[in-house]
Phi, psi and omega in degrees: 000321182300315179301325181293321178291324177298317180292317175306312182299312180299320177296321178295314178298319178294316179300317179291326179294329185279343180280150177296142185270147168300148174204164180273127177232169169273141180216161181213135174233124179247142177235115189068234177258015186243137172281116182261342170211139176210123183157208183273145174224153166278123179266114182249095187270162163244182185284346188254009178097346178288161181203164170230158179236142179215160177291133177294336174274106184308144178070012173247139176285167175279322174237184180305320184241344185266124178262328179220134174252131181238139178238106182254115181296131175247334168197171184306121176082359183231136181221161169256131181247131180227159176231126177272124186270165179293346173273002181085011179270127183263091188272136181272122179275325179129190178279145177228149175246146180289132184291138178286322184287323183219100185302344177280357187243146177236123186254120174261188176299317183218033175202163175215139179236125177234145172217119181253000000 
């Protein structure tokens, strides 16, 4: 049984090492023409370019009601953006396109999400 546990441990460690690591970045979230969050964020990437942003102060939301913003790539230059509320509701913000002026930003119809 011990060899099996050792093999599983190595596979888990190797898999985690191959994944992109979370890191602290500067971020900005705009709603309409107003900035609703600007400061440090935990940047949580995946292997395909999608990412999520969270407040680096655990258990604190990014805005009054949004705890996590996710930017999920659906095709090159296009993403689906959602915000997870403190009530646990995964609200769809809509489709966003990658900014031509600043590749760190994703612009939707009435929102913008940037992570540098």
